[in-house]
Each structure stands twice: as structure tokens, then as C-alpha cells.
C-alpha positions in Angstrom: 0.1 0.0 0.0 2.8 2.4 0.9 4.8 1.8 -2.5 1.3 2.3 -4.3 0.8 5.5 -2.6 4.5 6.7 -3.1 4.3 6.1 -6.7 0.6 7.4 -7.2 1.7 10.7 -5.4 5.3 10.6 -6.7 6.5 10.7 -3.0 4.9 14.0 -2.4 7.1 16.0 -4.7 4.3 18.5 -5.6 4.1 19.7 -1.9 7.9 19.8 -1.8 8.3 21.7 -4.9 5.5 24.2 -3.7 7.7 24.7 -0.4 10.9 25.2 -2.5 8.8 28.3 -4.1 7.7 29.5 -0.7 11.1 29.4 0.8 12.5 31.3 -2.2 9.9 33.9 -1.4 10.7 33.9 2.1 14.5 34.3 1.2 13.3 37.7 -0.9 11.3 38.9 2.1 14.5 38.7 4.3 16.4 40.7 1.7 13.6 43.6 2.1 14.7 46.8 4.2 11.9 46.1 6.8 11.9 45.4 10.4 12.0 41.9 11.5 8.4 41.8 12.8 7.1 42.8 9.4 9.4 40.2 7.6 7.9 37.6 9.7 4.2 38.7 9.3 4.9 38.7 5.4 6.6 35.0 5.8 3.5 34.0 7.7 1.2 35.6 5.3 3.1 34.0 2.3 3.1 30.6 3.7 -0.8 30.5 3.0 0.0 30.0 -0.8 1.7 26.6 0.0 -1.4 24.3 -0.3 -3.1 26.0 -3.3 0.2 26.0 -5.3 0.9 22.3 -4.3 -2.6 21.4 -5.7 -1.8 23.4 -9.0 1.7 21.8 -9.1 0.0 18.3 -8.5 -1.7 19.0 -11.9 1.7 20.0 -13.4 3.3 16.8 -12.2 0.2 14.5 -13.1 -0.2 13.6 -9.4 -3.5 12.8 -7.8 -2.5 14.7 -4.6 -5.5 13.1 -2.8 -4.5 9.7 -4.0 -8.2 8.7 -4.0 -9.1 5.1 -3.2 -5.9 4.3 -1.1 -6.2 3.7 2.4 -3.2 5.6 3.6 -3.8 8.7 1.5 -5.7 10.4 4.4 -2.6 9.8 6.5 -0.6 12.1 4.3 -3.1 14.8 4.8 -3.1 14.2 8.6 0.7 14.5 8.7 0.7 17.6 6.7 -2.0 19.2 9.0 -0.1 18.1 12.0 2.5 20.9 11.2 -0.1 23.5 12.0 -0.2 22.2 15.6 3.3 23.8 15.9 2.0 27.2 15.0 1.6 28.3 18.6 5.3 27.9 19.0 5.9 30.3 16.0 3.4 32.8 17.6 5.4 32.6 20.9 8.5 33.2 18.9 7.0 35.9 17.2 6.5 37.8 20.3 9.4 36.9 22.4 12.2 36.4 20.1 11.3 37.7 16.5 14.8 37.2 15.1 14.6 33.5 15.7 11.3 33.0 13.9 12.6 32.2 10.4 14.8 29.5 12.0 11.9 28.0 14.2 9.7 27.9 11.2 12.4 26.2 9.1 13.1 23.5 11.8 9.2 22.7 12.1 9.0 22.4 8.5 11.9 20.2 8.3 11.1 18.1 11.4 7.5 17.6 10.1 8.9 15.8 7.0 10.3 12.9 9.1 7.2 10.6 9.1 6.8 10.8 5.3 9.7 8.4 5.2 7.6 5.8 6.5 4.4 6.7 4.7 6.3 6.6 1.2 8.9 4.2 2.1 11.4 6.8 1.1 14.8 7.0 2.8 15.4 10.6 1.7 12.9 11.9 4.2 14.7 9.9 7.0 17.9 11.6 6.0 17.1 15.1 5.0 14.5 16.1 7.8 17.0 15.7 10.8 20.0 16.9 8.5 18.0 20.2 7.7 16.8 20.6 11.1 20.1 20.5 12.8 21.9 22.6 9.9 19.1 25.4 10.6 19.6 25.1 14.3 23.2 25.7 13.8 22.6 28.8 11.5 20.2 30.0 14.1 22.5 29.7 16.8 25.2 31.6 14.8 23.0 34.4 14.5 24.1 35.2 11.1 24.0 38.9 10.3 22.3 38.0 7.1 18.8 36.4 8.0 18.0 35.6 4.3 20.6 32.9 4.8 18.3 30.3 6.5 15.4 30.5 4.0 18.0 30.2 1.1 19.5 27.1 2.8 16.2 25.8 3.4 15.1 26.3 -0.4 18.2 24.6 -1.6 17.9 21.7 0.9 14.4 21.2 -0.2 15.5 21.2 -4.0 18.0 18.6 -2.9 15.3 16.5 -1.3 13.0 16.8 -4.1 15.8 15.4 -6.6 16.3 12.5 -4.3 12.7 11.8 -3.8 12.3 11.9 -7.7 15.1 9.3 -8.2 13.6 7.3 -5.4 10.0 7.5 -7.2 11.9 6.6 -10.6 13.3 3.5 -8.8 9.9 2.6 -7.5 8.0 3.1 -10.5 10.4 0.9 -12.6 10.2 -1.8 -10.2 6.5 -1.8 -10.1 6.3 -1.9 -13.9 8.6 -4.8 -14.0 6.7 -6.8 -11.4 
């Protein structure tokens, strides 16, 4: 069932491709000459385009993002929505430590990807989720004078994850065709 879901949804690459675009937008936001609170507000506001863009990209990638008829398909949506449960942490950071908000958002985003390794039987999720989380944590501790570094690193990391997941998808789809 997991392999069928993985091949039908192409390991979730339409959602991750949407995330790449969103994190690139975040990178540009952090280049703007605005107060950090306004950058954080824009970042939160722009995150709202993630889902509709993912649905649109699903059409482009020829993916049934709902994977209708597969028993595990609802679990993917639940795992995605679980990320929203961490938003109170973002609001707390927004108020008490605005300069850390982009790092916290990136860590939450990266960490929520981990269970997709099980759902899609895709090792790249297991590798990239903790690596990105730790990398962003280190950048966050470094308090770089360039706050755009974290969203840029996040976007690049998600591109690499997408490439690894696409290769994994190709391998799975060729195996399922030969079976």
C-alpha cells in the first residue's frame, strides 16, 4: 500500500516543490529593508500559498494529490496538517524572539517531513529531515548577520530533497512496472 501511494503521489514532490517556491519567496522577504516583525508577518502570510500552489503543481506533475481510493492517503493529509499544531510555537517566538522566527519555522518544516519516510517508504525523508533541522539550528545559533541565509538554505535543501525523492520515485515506478 505504501509503495502504491508513493508512486501515485510521486513521493509528495508536488508539495515539496511548492515548499521550494515558498522558501524562495521567504528568502526575498528577508532581503527587504523592513523591520524583522514585518518580515515575519509577510513570511506567515505568504505561507498561505503553499497548499493551493501544491494542488496546482500536482496537476503539472500529473499527481493525484489526494490519492483517492488508497487507504493510507488520508494519513498524508493528517501528517501535513500536524505541522499546523506547531504554529503556537511560532506565535510565541514571534512575540518573544522575532529574530529566531525564521529558524523555528524552518526547523518545524523540516522536522515534520520525517514521518513521510515511513508513509512513502522513502529514505530521503529520513535523511533530510534531521539534517536540515540540525543545519538550521546551527545557523540559528550562529545568528548570522544575514537573516536571508536560513530561508535560502531551506530552499536549496528542499530542492535537493526533491531530486532525491524523484530518483526514489523513478526507482519505485520502474520496479512496479517490471513486477
